[in-house]
C-alpha positions as CSV (number, residue, x, y, z in Angstrom):
1,X,-0.2,0.0,0.1
2,X,1.3,3.6,-1.0
3,X,2.2,5.6,1.9
4,X,2.4,9.6,1.4
5,X,5.2,11.8,1.7
6,X,4.4,14.8,3.9
7,X,4.0,17.9,1.7
8,X,6.1,19.8,4.4
9,X,9.0,17.6,3.5
10,X,9.0,18.6,-0.2
11,X,10.1,21.9,-1.4
12,X,8.1,21.8,-4.6
13,X,5.6,19.1,-4.4
14,X,4.3,17.6,-7.6
15,X,1.9,14.8,-8.3
16,X,3.5,11.5,-9.5
17,X,1.8,11.6,-12.9
18,X,2.9,15.3,-13.5
19,X,6.4,14.4,-12.7
20,X,6.1,11.3,-15.3
21,X,4.8,13.5,-18.0
22,X,7.1,16.5,-17.4
23,X,10.0,14.1,-17.7
24,X,8.7,12.9,-21.0
25,X,8.3,16.3,-22.3
26,X,11.8,17.1,-21.3
27,X,13.2,14.3,-23.5
28,X,11.3,15.3,-26.5
29,X,7.8,13.5,-26.3
30,X,4.9,15.5,-27.5
31,X,2.3,13.2,-28.6
32,X,1.2,10.3,-26.4
33,X,-0.1,7.2,-28.2
34,X,-2.6,4.7,-26.5
35,X,-5.9,3.5,-25.7
36,X,-7.9,5.0,-22.6
37,X,-9.0,2.3,-19.9
38,X,-10.5,2.8,-16.3
39,X,-7.1,2.2,-14.7
40,X,-5.5,5.0,-16.8
41,X,-8.1,7.6,-16.9
42,X,-7.2,9.9,-14.2
43,X,-3.4,9.8,-15.3
44,X,-4.7,10.9,-18.9
45,X,-5.9,14.0,-17.5
46,X,-2.3,15.2,-16.8
47,X,-1.2,14.9,-20.4
48,X,-2.3,18.3,-21.8
49,X,-1.4,19.9,-18.3
50,X,2.5,19.0,-19.0
51,X,2.7,20.3,-22.6
52,X,2.0,16.9,-24.1
53,X,-1.1,15.8,-26.2
54,X,-3.2,12.8,-26.4
55,X,-3.3,10.8,-29.9
56,X,-5.6,8.1,-29.3
57,X,-5.4,5.0,-31.4
58,X,-7.9,2.3,-32.4
59,X,-6.5,-0.6,-30.4
60,X,-3.4,-1.0,-28.4
61,X,-1.3,-2.9,-31.1
62,X,-1.7,-0.1,-33.5
63,X,-0.7,2.4,-30.7
64,X,2.4,0.4,-30.3
65,X,3.5,0.4,-33.9
66,X,2.8,4.1,-33.9
67,X,4.8,4.6,-30.9
68,X,7.5,2.6,-32.7
69,X,7.5,4.9,-35.9
70,X,7.4,8.3,-33.9
71,X,10.4,7.0,-31.8
72,X,12.4,6.4,-34.9
73,X,11.8,9.9,-36.0
74,X,11.7,11.7,-32.7
75,X,14.3,9.6,-30.8
76,X,11.7,8.2,-28.0
77,X,8.1,7.8,-27.6
78,X,5.4,7.2,-24.8
79,X,2.5,4.7,-25.2
80,X,-0.3,4.1,-22.4
81,X,-2.4,1.3,-21.8
82,X,-4.6,-0.2,-19.0
83,X,-3.8,-3.1,-16.9
84,X,-4.2,-6.7,-18.4
85,X,-6.2,-6.5,-21.6
86,X,-4.8,-3.5,-22.8
87,X,-1.0,-4.2,-22.2
88,X,-1.2,-7.6,-23.6
89,X,-2.8,-6.3,-26.7
90,X,0.4,-4.0,-27.1
91,X,3.0,-6.7,-26.6
92,X,3.9,-7.8,-30.0
93,X,4.6,-4.1,-30.8
94,X,6.8,-3.8,-27.8
95,X,8.7,-7.0,-28.6
96,X,9.4,-5.7,-31.9
97,X,10.7,-2.5,-30.3
98,X,13.0,-4.5,-28.2
99,X,14.0,-6.7,-31.1
100,X,14.9,-3.7,-33.3
101,X,16.3,-1.3,-30.6
102,X,13.4,1.2,-30.5
103,X,13.0,3.4,-27.3
104,X,9.4,3.1,-26.3
105,X,8.2,4.2,-22.7
106,X,5.3,1.6,-22.0
107,X,3.0,3.2,-19.2
108,X,0.5,1.0,-17.8
109,X,-2.5,2.1,-15.5
110,X,-2.9,-0.5,-12.8
111,X,-5.4,-1.2,-10.0
112,X,-4.5,0.6,-6.7
113,X,-1.8,-0.8,-4.5
114,X,-4.5,-1.5,-1.9
115,X,-6.5,-3.8,-4.2
116,X,-3.4,-5.5,-5.2
117,X,-2.3,-6.0,-1.5
118,X,-5.6,-7.6,-0.8
119,X,-5.7,-9.7,-3.8
120,X,-9.0,-8.5,-5.0
121,X,-11.1,-10.2,-7.6
122,X,-11.2,-7.3,-10.1
123,X,-11.9,-6.9,-13.8
124,X,-9.0,-7.5,-16.5
125,X,-7.4,-10.0,-14.1
126,X,-6.9,-13.8,-14.1
127,X,-9.1,-14.1,-11.2
128,X,-6.6,-15.4,-9.2
129,X,-5.2,-12.4,-7.3
130,X,-1.9,-12.5,-9.1
131,X,-1.2,-8.7,-10.2
132,X,2.4,-9.3,-11.0
133,X,1.7,-11.8,-14.1
134,X,1.4,-9.2,-16.8
135,X,4.4,-7.5,-15.6
136,X,6.5,-10.6,-15.7
137,X,5.4,-11.2,-19.5
138,X,7.0,-7.8,-20.2
139,X,10.1,-8.2,-18.2
140,X,11.9,-10.0,-21.0
141,X,11.2,-7.2,-23.6
142,X,11.9,-4.3,-21.5
143,X,15.3,-3.0,-20.7
144,X,14.1,-1.4,-17.4
145,X,11.0,-1.7,-15.4
146,X,9.6,0.8,-12.8
147,X,6.7,-0.1,-10.5
148,X,5.3,3.2,-9.1
149,X,4.2,1.6,-5.7
150,X,5.7,4.1,-3.3
151,X,6.0,7.8,-3.7
152,X,9.3,7.7,-1.8
153,X,11.0,6.1,-4.8
154,X,8.8,6.7,-7.7
155,X,10.8,9.9,-9.0
156,X,14.0,8.0,-8.8
157,X,12.5,5.0,-10.7
158,X,10.8,7.2,-13.3
159,X,14.2,9.0,-14.2
160,X,16.1,5.8,-14.3
161,X,13.5,4.1,-16.7
162,X,13.5,6.9,-19.0
163,X,17.4,7.3,-19.0
164,X,17.8,3.7,-19.7
165,X,15.2,3.8,-22.6
166,X,17.2,6.5,-24.2
167,X,20.6,5.1,-23.8
168,X,19.9,1.4,-24.4
169,X,17.3,2.3,-27.2
170,X,14.8,-0.3,-26.0
171,X,11.5,-0.3,-24.4
172,X,10.7,0.3,-20.6
173,X,7.9,-0.7,-18.6
174,X,6.3,1.6,-16.0
175,X,3.2,0.8,-14.0
176,X,1.2,3.5,-12.4
177,X,-1.5,2.5,-9.8
178,X,-4.5,4.4,-9.7
179,X,-3.9,5.7,-6.0
180,X,-0.3,6.7,-6.9
181,X,-1.5,9.2,-9.7
182,X,-1.8,12.1,-7.4
183,X,0.6,11.3,-4.6
184,X,3.3,14.0,-3.8
185,X,6.9,13.8,-5.0
186,X,9.6,16.2,-5.2
187,X,9.3,18.6,-8.1
188,X,12.7,20.1,-7.5
189,X,14.1,17.5,-9.4
190,X,12.7,18.5,-12.4
191,X,14.9,21.5,-12.6
192,X,18.0,19.1,-13.3
193,X,17.5,17.5,-16.8
194,X,18.2,13.8,-17.2
195,X,21.6,12.8,-17.8
196,X,21.2,11.0,-21.3
197,X,24.8,11.0,-22.2
198,X,26.4,7.6,-23.0
199,X,28.9,6.1,-20.3
200,X,32.5,7.2,-21.4
201,X,35.0,4.4,-22.4
202,X,37.9,3.9,-20.4
203,X,40.5,6.1,-21.9
204,X,43.2,3.7,-22.0
205,X,41.4,0.8,-23.3
206,X,39.7,3.1,-26.0
207,X,43.1,4.5,-27.2
208,X,44.3,1.1,-27.5
209,X,41.5,0.0,-29.6
210,X,41.9,2.9,-31.7
211,X,45.4,2.3,-32.4
212,X,44.8,-1.2,-33.5
213,X,41.9,-0.1,-35.9
214,X,44.2,2.7,-37.6
215,X,47.0,-0.1,-37.7
216,X,44.8,-2.5,-40.0
217,X,43.2,0.5,-41.7
218,X,46.5,1.9,-42.9
219,X,47.8,-1.5,-43.8
220,X,44.6,-2.4,-45.8
221,X,45.2,-2.3,-49.6
222,X,41.1,-1.7,-50.4
223,X,39.2,-1.2,-47.2
224,X,35.3,-0.2,-47.3
225,X,32.7,0.8,-45.0
226,X,29.6,-1.2,-44.4
227,X,26.8,0.6,-42.1
228,X,23.8,-1.2,-40.5
229,X,21.0,-0.5,-38.3
230,X,22.5,-0.4,-34.9
231,X,24.3,2.8,-36.2
232,X,21.1,4.5,-36.4
233,X,19.5,3.1,-33.1
234,X,22.5,3.8,-31.1
235,X,22.8,7.4,-32.4
236,X,26.4,7.3,-33.8
237,X,25.3,8.7,-37.2
238,X,27.2,12.1,-36.8
239,X,30.4,10.1,-36.2
240,X,29.6,7.7,-39.1
241,X,29.1,10.5,-41.7
242,X,32.4,12.3,-40.5
243,X,34.3,8.9,-41.0
244,X,32.7,8.4,-44.4
245,X,33.3,12.0,-45.8
246,X,36.9,12.4,-44.5
247,X,38.0,8.8,-45.4
248,X,36.3,8.8,-48.8
249,X,36.2,5.1,-48.3
250,X,33.6,3.1,-50.5
251,X,30.7,2.9,-48.2
252,X,27.7,0.5,-48.4
253,X,24.6,-0.1,-46.2
254,X,22.8,-3.3,-45.2
255,X,19.1,-3.4,-45.8
256,X,18.4,-2.4,-42.1
257,X,20.8,0.4,-42.5
258,X,19.0,2.0,-45.4
259,X,18.8,5.8,-44.8
260,X,21.7,5.8,-42.4
261,X,24.0,7.6,-44.7
262,X,23.9,10.3,-47.4
263,X,23.4,8.1,-50.6
264,X,24.2,11.1,-52.9
265,X,27.9,11.1,-51.7
266,X,30.2,10.0,-54.4
267,X,31.6,7.0,-52.3
268,X,28.1,5.6,-51.8
269,X,28.1,2.3,-53.6
270,X,24.7,0.6,-52.7
271,X,23.3,-2.2,-50.5
272,X,25.2,-5.2,-49.4
273,X,23.0,-8.1,-48.4
274,X,24.8,-11.1,-50.0
275,X,23.2,-12.5,-52.8
276,X,20.6,-9.9,-52.9
277,X,23.0,-7.0,-53.0
278,X,22.8,-4.2,-55.7
279,X,24.7,-5.0,-58.9
280,X,28.2,-5.0,-58.5
281,X,28.4,-4.5,-54.6
282,X,28.8,-8.1,-53.5
283,X,32.0,-8.5,-55.4
284,X,33.4,-5.2,-54.0
285,X,32.5,-5.9,-50.5
286,X,33.4,-9.6,-50.4
287,X,36.8,-8.7,-52.4
288,X,37.8,-6.0,-49.9
289,X,40.7,-6.9,-47.4
290,X,39.2,-5.0,-44.6
291,X,35.6,-4.1,-43.8
292,X,34.9,-1.5,-41.2
293,X,31.3,-3.1,-40.0
294,X,29.3,-0.4,-38.1
295,X,26.2,-1.6,-36.1
296,X,25.9,-4.9,-38.0
297,X,22.7,-7.1,-37.5
298,X,23.4,-10.3,-39.4
299,X,19.8,-11.8,-39.3
300,X,18.3,-13.9,-42.2
301,X,16.3,-11.0,-44.0
302,X,19.0,-8.8,-43.6
303,X,21.5,-10.8,-45.6
304,X,19.3,-12.5,-48.2
305,X,19.1,-15.9,-46.3
306,X,22.5,-15.7,-44.4
307,X,24.3,-15.3,-47.8
308,X,26.6,-12.7,-46.1
309,X,30.0,-13.7,-47.1
310,X,32.8,-11.5,-45.4
311,X,35.2,-13.3,-43.2
312,X,35.8,-12.2,-39.7
313,X,39.5,-12.3,-40.4
314,X,39.0,-9.2,-42.7
315,X,36.4,-7.4,-40.4
316,X,36.4,-4.9,-37.8
317,X,33.0,-4.8,-35.9
318,X,31.8,-1.4,-34.2
319,X,29.0,-2.0,-31.6
320,X,27.2,-0.2,-29.1
321,X,28.8,-2.2,-26.1
322,X,31.9,-3.8,-27.5
323,X,34.4,-3.8,-30.4
324,X,35.9,-6.7,-32.1
325,X,38.8,-6.6,-34.5
326,X,39.3,-9.9,-36.4
327,X,38.9,-12.5,-33.7
328,X,40.0,-10.2,-30.7
329,X,37.0,-8.5,-28.8
330,X,37.0,-5.7,-26.6
331,X,34.0,-5.8,-24.3
332,X,32.8,-2.6,-22.8
333,X,34.3,-0.4,-25.4
334,X,31.5,1.7,-27.1
335,X,31.9,2.6,-30.8
336,X,30.9,6.3,-30.5
337,X,34.3,7.3,-28.7
338,X,36.5,5.0,-30.9
339,X,34.8,6.3,-34.2
340,X,35.5,9.8,-33.1
341,X,39.3,9.2,-32.4
342,X,39.6,6.8,-35.7
343,X,38.2,9.8,-37.8
344,X,40.3,12.4,-35.9
345,X,43.7,10.5,-36.3
346,X,43.5,8.5,-39.5
347,X,45.0,11.2,-41.6
348,X,45.0,10.9,-45.3
349,X,44.3,7.5,-46.6
350,X,46.2,6.4,-49.7
351,X,44.4,2.9,-50.1
352,X,41.2,4.4,-51.4
353,X,39.8,2.2,-54.4
354,X,36.8,3.2,-56.1
355,X,33.7,1.2,-55.6
356,X,30.5,0.8,-57.7
357,X,28.3,3.6,-58.3
358,X,24.5,3.0,-57.7
359,X,21.6,5.1,-59.3
360,X,18.1,4.8,-60.1
361,X,18.4,4.0,-63.8
362,X,15.6,1.6,-64.9
363,X,17.0,-1.6,-66.3
364,X,16.3,-1.7,-70.1
365,X,13.9,-4.8,-69.9
366,X,11.6,-2.6,-67.5
367,X,11.6,0.4,-69.5
368,X,8.7,-0.3,-71.7
369,X,5.8,2.2,-71.3
370,X,3.0,1.0,-73.6
371,X,-0.5,2.1,-72.5
372,X,-1.2,-1.4,-71.0
373,X,2.3,-2.1,-69.6
374,X,1.8,-3.7,-66.2
375,X,3.7,-2.0,-63.2
376,X,6.6,-4.2,-62.2
377,X,9.0,-4.2,-59.3
378,X,11.9,-3.7,-61.7
379,X,10.4,-0.4,-62.9
380,X,8.7,0.7,-59.7
381,X,11.6,1.1,-57.1
382,X,14.1,3.0,-59.3
383,X,11.1,5.2,-60.3
384,X,10.4,5.9,-56.7
385,X,13.9,7.0,-56.2
386,X,13.7,9.4,-58.9
387,X,10.4,10.8,-57.4
388,X,11.6,10.9,-54.0
389,X,12.6,14.3,-52.4
390,X,15.4,15.2,-49.7
391,X,14.4,14.6,-46.1
392,X,11.4,12.3,-46.9
393,X,10.3,9.7,-44.4
394,X,9.9,6.3,-46.2
395,X,8.2,3.5,-44.6
396,X,8.3,0.0,-46.1
397,X,6.4,-3.1,-45.0
398,X,7.6,-6.5,-44.5
399,X,7.3,-8.2,-47.9
400,X,7.6,-7.0,-51.3
401,X,8.2,-3.3,-50.4
402,X,10.8,-4.0,-47.8
403,X,13.0,-5.8,-50.3
404,X,12.0,-3.8,-53.3
405,X,13.3,-0.6,-51.6
406,X,16.9,-1.9,-51.6
407,X,16.9,-0.9,-55.2
408,X,16.0,2.7,-54.5
409,X,18.7,5.2,-54.2
410,X,17.7,8.2,-51.9
411,X,18.1,11.6,-52.1
412,X,19.9,13.5,-49.1
413,X,18.2,13.2,-45.8
414,X,15.7,10.4,-46.5
415,X,14.9,8.5,-43.3
416,X,13.9,4.8,-44.1
417,X,11.8,2.9,-41.6
418,X,11.6,-1.0,-41.9
419,X,11.0,-3.8,-39.7
420,X,13.5,-6.3,-41.1
421,X,14.2,-8.3,-38.0
422,X,11.0,-8.6,-36.0
423,X,9.0,-8.5,-39.2
424,X,5.3,-8.2,-37.9
425,X,2.9,-7.7,-40.8
426,X,0.8,-4.4,-40.4
427,X,3.6,-2.7,-38.4
428,X,4.0,-0.2,-41.2
429,X,0.5,1.4,-41.2
430,X,0.8,2.1,-37.5
431,X,4.4,3.3,-37.7
432,X,3.4,5.5,-40.6
433,X,0.9,7.3,-38.6
434,X,3.6,7.8,-35.7
435,X,6.1,8.8,-38.1
436,X,3.6,11.2,-39.7
437,X,2.8,12.7,-36.5
438,X,6.5,13.1,-35.6
439,X,7.0,14.7,-38.9
440,X,4.2,17.2,-38.2
441,X,5.9,18.1,-34.8
442,X,9.1,18.6,-36.5
443,X,8.7,20.5,-39.7
444,X,6.0,18.5,-42.0
445,X,8.5,16.1,-43.9
446,X,6.8,14.2,-46.5
447,X,5.9,10.7,-45.1
448,X,5.4,7.8,-47.6
449,X,4.3,4.4,-47.0
450,X,4.5,1.3,-49.3
451,X,2.5,-1.6,-47.9
452,X,1.1,-4.9,-49.6
453,X,-2.8,-5.4,-49.4
454,X,-2.5,-8.3,-47.0
455,X,-0.4,-6.4,-44.4
456,X,-2.6,-3.2,-44.9
457,X,-5.8,-5.1,-43.8
458,X,-4.3,-6.1,-40.6
459,X,-3.9,-2.5,-39.2
460,X,-6.2,-0.2,-41.7
461,X,-8.0,1.3,-38.7
462,X,-5.1,3.8,-38.2
463,X,-6.0,5.6,-41.3
464,X,-8.9,6.8,-38.8
465,X,-6.1,8.1,-36.6
466,X,-4.3,9.9,-39.4
467,X,-7.6,11.6,-40.2
468,X,-8.4,12.5,-36.7
469,X,-5.0,14.0,-36.3
470,X,-4.9,15.9,-39.7
471,X,-1.8,13.9,-40.7
472,X,-0.8,13.9,-44.5
473,X,0.9,10.8,-45.5
474,X,1.1,9.4,-49.1
475,X,0.1,5.8,-48.9
476,X,0.7,3.2,-51.6
477,X,-1.3,0.0,-51.2
478,X,0.5,-2.6,-53.3
479,X,-2.5,-4.7,-54.6
480,X,-1.4,-8.1,-55.6
481,X,-3.9,-10.2,-54.1
482,X,-2.5,-11.4,-50.9
483,X,0.8,-12.4,-49.1
484,X,3.5,-12.4,-51.8
485,X,6.4,-13.3,-49.4
486,X,4.6,-16.3,-47.9
487,X,3.7,-17.4,-51.7
488,X,7.4,-17.7,-52.4
489,X,8.3,-19.5,-49.3
490,X,5.5,-22.0,-49.6
491,X,2.0,-22.1,-51.4
492,X,2.3,-19.9,-54.5
493,X,-1.4,-20.8,-55.2
494,X,-2.6,-22.0,-51.9
495,X,-5.7,-20.0,-50.7
496,X,-4.4,-19.4,-47.4
497,X,-2.0,-16.7,-49.0
498,X,-5.1,-15.2,-50.7
499,X,-7.0,-12.2,-49.0
500,X,-10.5,-10.8,-49.5
501,X,-9.9,-7.8,-51.9
502,X,-11.2,-4.7,-50.5
503,X,-12.1,-1.3,-52.1
504,X,-9.3,0.4,-50.2
505,X,-10.1,4.0,-51.5
506,X,-13.4,3.8,-50.1
507,X,-11.8,3.7,-46.5
508,X,-11.2,7.2,-46.3
509,X,-14.6,8.0,-46.4
510,X,-15.6,5.0,-44.1
511,X,-13.3,6.4,-41.6
512,X,-14.9,9.9,-41.9
513,X,-12.2,11.6,-44.0
514,X,-13.4,14.9,-45.8
515,X,-12.7,14.6,-49.4
516,X,-11.4,18.2,-49.4
517,X,-8.6,17.1,-47.2
518,X,-7.9,13.8,-48.6
519,X,-7.5,12.4,-52.1
520,X,-7.3,8.7,-53.5
521,X,-6.1,7.3,-56.8
522,X,-5.8,4.0,-58.6
523,X,-3.0,2.9,-61.0
524,X,-3.0,-0.2,-63.0
525,X,-0.3,0.5,-65.6
526,X,3.2,2.2,-65.7
527,X,1.9,5.1,-67.6
528,X,-0.8,5.8,-65.0
529,X,1.8,5.5,-62.4
530,X,4.0,7.8,-64.5
531,X,1.4,10.4,-64.5
532,X,0.9,10.1,-60.7
533,X,4.6,10.6,-60.1
534,X,4.6,13.7,-62.3
535,X,1.4,15.2,-60.8
536,X,2.7,18.2,-58.7
537,X,-0.3,18.4,-56.6
538,X,0.1,14.8,-55.6
539,X,3.8,15.1,-54.7
540,X,3.0,18.5,-52.7
541,X,1.7,16.0,-50.1
542,X,-1.0,18.7,-49.1
543,X,-3.5,15.9,-48.1
544,X,-3.8,12.6,-46.8
545,X,-3.6,10.4,-50.2
546,X,-4.0,6.7,-50.8
547,X,-3.0,5.0,-54.0
548,X,-4.2,1.6,-55.0
549,X,-1.2,0.4,-57.0
550,X,-1.9,-3.0,-58.9
551,X,0.9,-5.4,-59.5
552,X,0.8,-9.0,-60.7
553,X,0.5,-11.7,-57.8
554,X,3.7,-13.6,-58.9
555,X,5.9,-10.5,-59.5
556,X,8.5,-9.9,-56.7
557,X,11.9,-8.3,-56.1
558,X,14.7,-10.5,-56.8
559,X,16.1,-10.1,-53.2
560,X,12.7,-11.3,-51.9
561,X,12.8,-14.4,-54.2
562,X,16.1,-15.3,-53.0
563,X,15.5,-14.7,-49.5
564,X,12.2,-16.7,-49.5
565,X,13.8,-19.7,-51.2
566,X,16.7,-19.7,-48.4
567,X,13.9,-19.4,-45.8
568,X,12.1,-22.4,-47.2
569,X,15.3,-24.5,-47.2
570,X,16.0,-23.5,-43.7
571,X,12.4,-24.3,-42.6
572,X,12.9,-27.7,-44.3
573,X,16.1,-28.6,-42.5
574,X,15.9,-31.7,-40.3
């Protein structure tokens, strides 16, 4: 049972909920996602009082996906659910955030500490008096937990959880019992911002690793740089950009690293993913005698089914909590400090060999533009690259879009969102809502979603949330009659990979959209798509826009076909 701190003991008493939301505001959160429930309602009243606003989602899973997308743009996010039924609906999204290093603060309104102590038979429980069971479920997908059961320690627990969320770039779990919302804590603490800095490396160890890296870098005849997702998640992009630009080394990205670097740089060479790499890339990366691998995640879908062929003897790995030079590991040495010193001390490199160039040229066999020419993946993704603008946000769904975007060279400043590792279909629609909201808060960057029809049908309700919050993403629904990636893994013509075709454009009006604030389109040929890409009003993103983009069921990007084949073979192993 919670015990009060006497107000006379506090210099500046504030309510626990006020303290929590004030801290979230201080780290950059503005929009708060979630679904109301009776155990969180009083807490929700504090949101507008602390410079935040309530977004409101159609269900908790969508709220989690939206918080994921918001965090990838703003750096951190918050989502609120109610005890039991609400928080469990969110867990798939939180697991995805944990898997992919996304910093989400998950706040759960729970029954009062008195009810929990007495084991009361309350709604939203399992009926056995166990109020810890749901927290235990979240334990392994949260990097920190804060159970605010006592005002004496609530502020400390809140500060610790939010800091760990930021520094580890993973979700945290905070419970807020109904009788703790208005308990008083010390508000003076709010005058001191949270320390969100990363722990500095031990200087002697760091300098030793830097010397070793520089030794191998200068000895190499044709080194390259390979950037992956953890460079983005662990906030080292400034250091990475400095290294790339100063060294001039040929630089490549893994699929999960798309958007990590400026792809207009002359030394950018394309996507490396083993057999699914852009043309000429695999030969260059695998032929290098040294690979500076920054933030690698060598998962199956990120390597075209583990076809990554770079020897550890030729690799220096930069990670958030260790360095690995060939087979020598240096635990506890963070990449951030090492990257800074390597760049500062490397001098002029005399071993820079040119790499392949990658552009948005459409292959000759895909250039046909007759009136009835069907839209193909070979044509679409380079054409998308020609249409994109600097600083766009591009979200791609697990499936054809995730693999197709590998063939798109981005303008400067494009941020790419995908969920290659966790791969929960439907994620991208919720993520698009969160990303578009973050974009609205930070300057109205264009937010563009490519999602397959099957995935779209899982989370289409978030179109409603976009309309409610006056968001203006451009949504391409790829209409190809179902689950293409599953077809290529198993069951090309099986009915379980088919879906009911919807009138997707009608959903705008179904969800209450105003035709003056939303536009819909249908394109079935290359010429129709080309006309749309050249439409300046469409490209201005002045409205919420939804495009039905039709493609053949059997068409798929090469990288998807190769990855699906490898996945099928791996699934069949005995």
